[in-house]
N, C-alpha and C positions, 0 to 999 in steps of 0.2 A: 736758127740753131741746126747743126748737122744731125742727121738721123743717128749717127754713131755716138752722139753725146748723151743720148737718153739712157737712163738707168733701167735695167731689167726689173728692178724692184717696183717701178711705177705700175706694172701690170698686176702686181700681187693684190689679191683681195684684202681689204682692210679688216683687221681683227680675226684672221683665220690662221692660227699658229700651226695647224696641221697641213697647210697647203704645200703641195709638192709640184714643182714645175713639170710640165710635160716633157721637157728636154733632159731630165735627170735620168741617168742610166741606172739600172739595177744590177747588182753584182751577186753572182752565185758563189757564196763563200765555201760551198762544198768543193769547188774547183781547186781550192788551196790544199786540200787533204792529200797526203801521200798514199798511193795504193801499193800495198805489199803483195797483192795477189796477181800482179802482172809481171810476166817474164818474157824475155826474147823467145820467139817461137810460138807463143800462145795464140790461139785462134780467138778472135774477138768480133763483135758486131759494133759498128759505129753508130752511136746515138746522136742526139742533138738535132739541130735543124739545118745542118750544112749540106753541101753538094753531095757528099758521100753517105749521108744518113741512111741507115738501114742496110748498108753493104757489109759483107763479111771481109775480114782482112787478117793478116798475120803480123804480129809485132816484130819489127826488125831492130828497133833500139828504143831504150827508155831515155827520155830527156828530162833532166832535173832543172830546177829553177824555181821561181816564185810560184808559177802554175805548172805542176807536173804534167808532162805530155809523153806521147810515144810516137815514133815514126812507124807507120804501118804500110803494108803493101796490100791493096785490095785484090780480089779475085780477078779483076780486069787488068791487073798489072800496074795500076797507078799508085804512086807513093804519096803519102799524105801525113802531115803532122796533125795529131788529134789530141785534145786535152784528155787526160786520164779519166776525168769524171764522165766523159762522153763514151767511154769504152765499156762494153759488157762482155765478159768472158762467156764463151760457148763451148759445148762439149766437142771433143775431137781435136783438142789442141795438139800442136806439133810437138 
């Protein structure tokens, strides 16, 4: 039998209804919330765990969709799309 023919359910412990596979992703439902406090020109700090985490930036545009986001320009001049949930407003906004 080919390896691809095996069911992933074979590895599931018998009788454990609370078992969650290690490959299951977790979803941050707060990312779906619309932020009314962000505007173009606001100064923000990028949160989360990405490449630009901790950097300060200015909001250049607000992007709508399933997961609200913003296009920001960092102090280093790099443009980045960031989920709205990962942005923190800071004092001294433009």
